[in-house]
C-alpha positions, 0 to 999 in steps of 0.5 A, a space after each residue: 145897666 149898672 153892674 150893681 143892678 145886673 149882679 142881683 139878677 137871675 140870668 138866662 141867655 138874654 133875660 134877667 129877673 130880680 127879687 122884689 127890691 132889686 126889681 124896683 131899683 131896676 125899674 127906677 133906673 130904667 125910668 131915669 134912662 127913659 127906657 119903656 117897659 112892655 111887661 113883667 113876668 114872674 119867675 121862680 129861679 131853678 137850676 134848669 132855668 126859670 119856672 114861669 108859674 103862670 103860663 097863661 099870664 098873657 091872656 086877658 082872661 086868665 084861668 084864675 082858679 088854675 093859676 091860684 092852685 098852681 101858685 100854692 106850690 110856690 109858697 115860701 119861695 121868693 119870686 123874681 120879676 123879669 122885666 120886658 123892655 119896650 123895643 119901640 123906646 
């Protein structure tokens, strides 16, 4: 990944997440390199590591009401997007 894209990320040990515009640039770069995407997580950066505001996101039938209520607590904060790569590519 180009340094300028990596520099905009919020990093844990092995995963990065980017604010909206930087995440779109990362997706464009991945596509240009032929790298597949498996999914995207929403992160809220914090000093102790990422907060994932929708823990049931991976469910095909998420508890919509609960996720909506939890999301209200994050208004005014900018979400970051963790892009999960497809290992088969």
